C-alpha positions in Angstrom: -1.3 10.3 29.4 -1.5 10.7 25.8 -4.8 8.9 24.0 -4.4 8.0 20.1 -7.7 8.1 18.4 -10.0 7.3 15.5 -12.3 10.3 14.3 -14.7 8.3 12.6 -15.7 9.3 8.8 -19.2 8.0 9.5 -20.0 11.1 12.2 -17.2 12.7 12.9 -17.5 11.2 16.2 -14.7 9.0 18.7 -14.7 5.7 17.3 -11.6 3.9 19.2 -8.9 5.4 21.7 -5.8 3.6 23.0 -3.5 5.2 25.6 -0.2 5.5 23.5 2.6 3.3 25.2 5.3 4.9 27.3 8.7 5.1 25.8 10.5 2.7 28.2 7.4 0.0 28.4 8.1 0.4 24.7 11.6 -0.3 25.0 10.5 -3.2 26.8 8.7 -5.0 23.9 11.4 -4.7 21.7 13.3 -6.6 24.0 11.4 -9.4 24.4 10.5 -9.4 20.4 14.4 -9.6 20.3 14.8 -12.4 23.0 12.2 -14.3 21.4 13.5 -14.1 17.4 16.4 -16.7 17.6 13.7 -19.0 19.1 11.4 -18.8 16.6 14.3 -18.3 13.6 15.4 -21.9 14.8 11.6 -23.5 14.2 11.3 -25.1 10.7 10.6 -22.8 7.8 7.5 -25.0 7.3 6.4 -24.6 11.2 6.8 -21.0 10.9 4.6 -20.7 7.5 1.5 -23.6 8.7 1.3 -20.4 11.8 1.3 -17.7 9.5 -1.7 -19.5 7.5 -3.2 -20.3 10.6 -3.4 -17.1 11.7 -4.3 -15.8 8.7 -7.3 -18.3 8.6 -8.5 -17.1 11.9 -8.6 -13.5 10.9 -11.0 -14.6 7.9 -13.0 -16.0 11.1 -13.5 -12.2 12.2 -14.8 -11.1 9.1 -18.7 -10.0 10.6 -16.3 -7.7 12.8 -13.9 -6.8 10.6 -15.5 -5.5 8.0 -18.2 -2.8 9.9 -14.9 -2.1 11.8 -13.6 -0.7 8.4 -16.4 1.2 7.5 -16.6 3.0 11.0 -12.6 3.7 11.2 -11.9 4.8 7.8 -15.0 4.3 5.3 -15.2 1.8 3.0 -18.5 0.8 2.5 -19.3 -2.7 3.8 -20.8 -4.1 0.6 -17.0 -4.8 -0.3 -16.6 -6.9 2.3 -13.2 -5.9 3.8 -9.8 -6.7 1.8 -9.6 -10.4 2.2 -9.1 -11.7 -1.2 -6.0 -9.5 -1.4 -4.9 -10.0 1.9 -5.7 -14.5 1.6 -3.7 -14.1 -2.2 -0.6 -12.4 -0.8 -0.8 -14.7 2.7 -1.1 -17.8 0.3 1.5 -17.1 -2.7 4.0 -15.8 0.0 3.5 -19.0 1.8 3.8 -21.3 -1.5 7.4 -19.5 -2.5 9.0 -19.2 0.9 11.3 -22.2 0.8 12.2 -21.9 -3.2 12.9 -17.8 -1.8 15.2 -18.6 1.1 17.0 -21.8 -0.2 20.7 -21.2 0.2 22.5 -20.5 -3.5 25.2 -23.1 -3.7 28.3 -22.0 -5.6 30.0 -25.0 -5.3 29.5 -28.4 -3.3 32.6 -30.1 -4.4 35.4 -32.7 -2.4 37.3 -30.3 -1.5 34.6 -26.7 -1.0 31.4 -25.8 0.7 30.6 -22.1 -1.0 27.3 -21.0 -0.6 25.1 -17.8 0.3 22.5 -18.3 2.7 19.4 -16.1 3.9 19.2 -15.1 7.2 16.5 -13.5 9.4 17.2 -9.3 9.9 16.0 -9.9 13.5 13.3 -7.6 14.7 10.7 -5.8 12.3 9.2 -3.1 12.4 5.8 -2.1 10.0 4.4 0.9 10.4 0.9 0.4 8.4 -1.3 2.8 6.3 -5.1 3.3 7.6 -6.2 3.0 3.4 -5.5 -1.0 3.2 -4.7 -1.6 6.5 -4.6 -5.3 6.7 -3.1 -5.3 2.9 -0.8 -3.4 3.3 0.8 -5.2 6.6 0.2 -8.7 5.5 3.0 -7.2 2.6 5.7 -7.4 5.4 4.0 -9.5 8.1 3.6 -12.4 6.0 7.3 -12.8 4.8 9.2 -11.4 7.3 7.6 -14.0 9.7 8.0 -17.3 7.5 11.5 -15.9 6.9 12.2 -16.2 10.9 12.0 -12.8 11.9 9.8 -11.0 14.9 7.4 -8.2 14.1 6.1 -5.1 15.4 3.6 -3.6 14.3 1.7 0.6 14.5 -0.8 1.2 12.8 -1.8 4.5 11.8 -4.4 6.5 13.9 -7.0 6.5 11.7 -7.3 2.7 11.9 -6.2 1.9 15.3 -7.7 -1.1 15.6 -6.6 -2.9 12.8 -3.0 -4.5 14.3 -4.2 -5.2 17.6 -6.8 -7.0 16.0 -4.7 -9.0 13.8 -2.2 -9.7 16.6 -4.6 -11.1 18.3 -5.5 -13.4 15.6 -2.2 -14.4 14.9 -1.7 -15.2 18.5 -5.2 -17.3 19.0 -3.6 -19.5 15.9 -0.2 -20.2 17.6 1.8 -17.7 17.1 3.8 -16.9 20.3 2.9 -13.6 21.8 6.3 -11.9 21.7 7.0 -12.8 17.9 4.0 -10.3 16.9 3.4 -7.4 19.0 0.8 -4.5 18.3 2.1 -1.0 20.0 0.1 1.9 20.1 3.1 4.9 19.9 2.6 8.4 19.2 5.6 10.0 17.0 7.4 11.0 19.4 8.0 7.8 21.0 8.3 6.1 17.2 10.9 8.7 16.3 12.9 7.7 19.6 12.7 3.8 19.4 14.3 3.9 15.3 17.1 6.4 16.8 18.0 4.2 19.5 18.4 1.6 16.8 15.3 -0.8 18.2 14.8 -2.4 14.9 17.0 -3.9 12.4 14.7 -3.1 9.4 11.5 -0.4 9.2 9.1 -0.8 6.6 7.3 2.4 6.3 4.3 3.1 4.2 2.4 6.8 4.5 3.3 9.8 2.9 6.5 11.2 1.4 6.9 14.0 4.9 6.1 10.8 6.9 9.1 9.0 4.8 11.6 11.9 5.5 10.6 11.3 9.0 11.8 7.9 8.9 14.7 8.4 7.4 15.3 11.4 9.8 14.6 9.7 12.9 17.0 6.3 11.6 20.1 8.3 10.3 23.2 7.2 11.4 21.6 4.1 12.9 22.2 2.2 9.5 19.0 0.6 9.8 17.8 -0.9 6.2 14.1 0.9 5.1 11.3 0.1 2.9 9.6 2.9 1.8 6.4 3.1 -0.1 5.0 7.0 -0.4 3.1 9.0 -2.6 2.0 8.5 -6.1 0.7 10.0 -9.2 0.2 7.1 -11.0 -1.3 7.9 -14.7 -3.0 5.4 -17.4 -2.7 6.0 -21.1 -5.4 5.3 -23.2 -4.1 4.4 -27.5 -5.7 4.8 -29.9 -6.0 0.9 -30.5 -7.6 0.4 -26.9 -11.1 -1.2 -25.5 -12.6 1.8 -24.8 -15.1 0.2 -22.7 -12.6 -2.1 -20.4 -10.5 1.2 -20.3 -13.3 3.3 -18.9 -14.4 0.7 -16.5 -10.8 -0.4 -15.1 -9.2 3.5 -15.0 -12.2 4.8 -13.8 -12.4 2.4 -10.5 -9.2 2.7 -10.3 -9.0 6.3 -9.7 -12.4 6.0 -7.8 -12.8 3.1 -5.0 -12.3 3.4 -1.9 -13.2 6.8 -2.1 -9.5 7.2 -4.5 -7.8 6.3 -1.9 -5.5 3.6 -2.9 -1.7 3.5 -3.3 -1.6 3.0 -6.4 -5.0 4.6 -7.7 -5.3 6.5 -10.9 -5.1 9.9 -10.5 -4.1 11.3 -14.3 -5.5 10.0 -17.4 -4.2 10.7 -21.0 -6.0 9.5 -24.1 -4.8 9.2 -27.6 -7.6 12.2 -29.6 -8.9 9.6 -31.7 -10.7 8.2 -28.3 -10.8 11.2 -26.3 -14.5 12.9 -26.4 -15.8 9.4 -26.5 -13.8 8.3 -23.5 -14.6 11.2 -21.6 -18.5 10.7 -22.3 -18.5 7.3 -20.7 -16.6 8.1 -18.1 -18.8 10.7 -16.6 -22.1 8.1 -17.1 -19.9 5.5 -15.1 -18.6 8.1 -12.2 -22.1 9.6 -12.2 -24.2 6.0 -11.1 -22.2 6.1 -8.0 -24.2 6.2 -4.5 -22.3 8.6 -1.8 -23.7 7.9 1.7 -23.2 6.1 4.9 -20.7 3.1 4.3 -22.6 1.0 6.9 -25.4 1.2 4.0 -25.4 -2.0 1.8 -26.1 -0.1 -0.8 -23.9 2.6 -0.5 -21.2 2.3 -2.7 -18.7 5.1 -2.2 -18.2 5.9 1.3 -17.0 8.9 2.9 -13.0 9.6 2.5 -11.4 8.7 5.8 -11.0 12.4 7.2 -12.4 15.2 6.6 -9.0 16.9 6.2 -8.2 14.4 3.2 -11.4 15.8 1.7 -10.2 19.1 2.0 -7.4 18.6 0.2 -9.3 17.2 -2.6 -11.6 20.1 -2.7 -8.9 22.4 -2.8 -7.1 21.0 -5.8 -10.5 20.9 -7.8 -11.2 24.3 -7.1 -7.8 25.7 -7.6 -7.5 23.7 -11.2 -11.1 25.2 -12.3 -9.8 28.9 -11.2 -7.1 28.2 -13.9 -9.3 26.7 -16.4 -10.4 23.0 -16.0 -13.9 22.1 -16.2 -15.6 20.1 -13.4 -17.8 17.2 -15.3 -19.6 15.9 -12.8 -22.9 17.4 -11.2 -22.8 17.7 -7.8 -26.6 17.5 -7.5 -26.4 14.0 -8.2 -24.3 13.8 -4.9 -26.6 15.8 -2.2 -24.7 13.9 0.5 -21.5 15.8 -0.1 -21.4 17.6 3.0 -18.6 19.8 3.1 -16.9 17.3 5.6 -15.4 13.8 5.0 -18.4 12.9 2.3 -17.1 14.0 -1.1 -18.4 13.4 -4.7 -16.6 12.4 -7.3 -15.1 14.7 -9.8 -13.8 14.3 -13.4 -11.7 17.3 -14.6 -10.7 18.0 -18.2 -9.4 20.8 -19.8 -6.0 20.4 -17.4 -2.6 21.0 -17.6 0.9 20.3 -15.8 0.4 23.6 -14.4 -2.2 22.8 -11.7 -1.5 21.2 -8.6 -4.1 18.3 -9.1 -1.9 17.1 -12.0 1.3 17.1 -10.1 0.5 16.4 -6.0 -1.1 13.5 -5.1 -4.7 13.8 -4.4 -5.7 10.8 -3.1 -9.3 11.4 -3.3 -12.2 10.3 -6.1 -11.3 12.9 -8.3 -9.4 12.4 -11.8 -8.0 14.7 -14.3 -8.2 13.5 -18.2 -5.6 15.1 -21.1 -6.0 14.7 -24.9 -2.8 13.5 -26.6 -1.8 13.0 -30.2 1.1 10.6 -29.7 3.0 7.9 -27.6 6.0 10.4 -27.4 3.8 13.2 -25.3 1.9 10.5 -23.8 5.4 9.2 -22.3 6.8 12.8 -21.6 3.5 14.0 -19.2 3.5 10.4 -17.7 7.0 11.5 -16.6 6.2 14.4 -15.7 6.0 13.9 -12.2 8.5 13.6 -9.1 6.6 10.2 -8.3 6.9 6.7 -10.4 4.4 3.8 -8.3 2.6 2.3 -11.7 1.5 3.4 -15.3 -1.6 1.9 -16.8 -1.3 1.2 -20.5 -3.9 0.3 -22.5 -3.4 -1.0 -25.9 -4.0 -4.6 -27.9 -0.2 -4.2 -28.6 2.3 -6.0 -26.0 5.1 -4.8 -27.7 4.4 -1.5 -27.9 3.6 -1.6 -24.3 6.8 -3.1 -23.2 8.8 -0.4 -25.5 6.6 2.5 -24.2 6.7 0.8 -20.4 10.7 0.9 -20.8 10.6 4.8 -20.9 8.8 5.3 -18.3 9.8 6.1 -14.4 7.7 3.6 -12.6 7.9 0.9 -10.4 5.3 -1.3 -12.4 4.0 -1.4 -15.9 0.3 -2.5 -16.2 -1.4 -3.4 -19.6 -4.7 -3.6 -19.8 -5.4 -3.4 -16.1 -4.8 -1.1 -13.4 -4.8 -0.8 -9.6 -3.8 -4.2 -8.4 -0.8 -5.6 -6.8 0.4 -9.0 -8.4 2.0 -11.2 -5.0 4.4 -12.7 -7.7 5.9 -9.3 -8.7 7.8 -7.0 -6.7 6.0 -3.9 -5.2 8.3 -1.3 -5.6 8.4 2.7 -6.8 11.0 5.2 -8.5 11.9 8.9 -7.5 9.7 10.2 -4.2 7.7 7.3 -4.3 10.2 5.6 -1.9 12.7 2.9 -1.8 13.0 -1.3 -1.5 10.3 -4.0 -2.1 7.7 -6.0 -1.2 6.1 -9.6 -2.5 7.9 -11.5 -5.0 10.9 -13.5 -3.9 12.6 -9.7 -4.1 10.4 -9.1 -0.7 12.0 -11.9 1.2 15.6 -10.9 0.3 14.8 -7.2 1.6 13.5 -9.3 4.7 16.5 -11.0 5.2 20.4 -10.3 5.1 23.3 -12.6 3.2 25.4 -14.7 4.6 28.1 -16.5 2.7 29.8 -19.8 3.4 33.4 -20.9 2.3 34.1 -24.2 4.1 37.6 -25.4 2.7 37.2 -29.3 3.5 40.5 -31.1 5.1 42.1 -33.8 2.7 44.5 -36.3 3.7 
């Protein structure tokens, strides 16, 4: 029997394990979800919404268990209190727009014709969730999918193996039928087999580019709808009129929070030459104040990376950049807890350029490169010089300038004077190798449903 294991970054030991479900049992679970979907969709929308929100509330009641579980599974310090703020904000917002997002688009309602477009649920939605923000990324799809009348099967990454189990437990205890929302423990082979067998009507995957390619290969020829949020290398651009202290505070937090393991974390920064020296100096001071250590210690502000192999990738990128002329500014003596394994000191690199892997490939760790630029044109060219495109963070007092620059950027979201945030009212989407589709907002509901047209000619005397 294959066991799926979570190796805790806290101590390198097995924290939790579950047996992988055999293919035949997984197919039975999908069948139960499909049989339950029609009855679930027939329930009034407001009833479905209330049940989903009841599940959210029940999970909130589990906070004392959830927060240390997350620390043990993926290393986020307990002082940050889990993911409840974003989890609740996203759930409440999609609940507030569900009726409008799903209402029919009426083209004509006369004495001769009724013509309208309605939204119908796809059926069974498969959510493959990542480990870095395992609750918030999952709820982006789970909440609107259930509200729209779909049933949902969730599979979490092995690093956060307990999250899907806990989410489903909370929702079922709150009244969501057990077959409507299910958690499955699946290995890669069984997952691919289910997808290839056209078991699902829509699949949402958040993870690596290679993971996304694997999903596409498995789904080839099935015509199953896919939503893919994959890699990122999100840039920040600090213009000459920026609020320097605010830019340092937000961009350094965006680069290092959660040990840099954020889908829209800041990985490269371009600063106008007039502010460059001051920005770098203040950034080094900011990052040097972190306390690296055990995430279960309330004094810890920077925990270990989720796995020592992730930390190894960051170390290798830094070493390669330094060998090519980059300069590391954070004194390693400030972080004696860096053990060469999952516990990794934060780092800032200067004298970097785009010939270095560190400035091109996703790092996904608490390290960032800073480059000096002379103009908007130079910054735009550098920001677009990437195979990824999730968000950019622009720092200026001029909103028109930010919008003008934003139109030239190959990205899914343009931020001005903020970073590393997901606004549930806006579509979360990416371009290039960051993926396809979008979640949240009205458009998120549309991705989780299909249009159905009605052209009704009335009988007249």
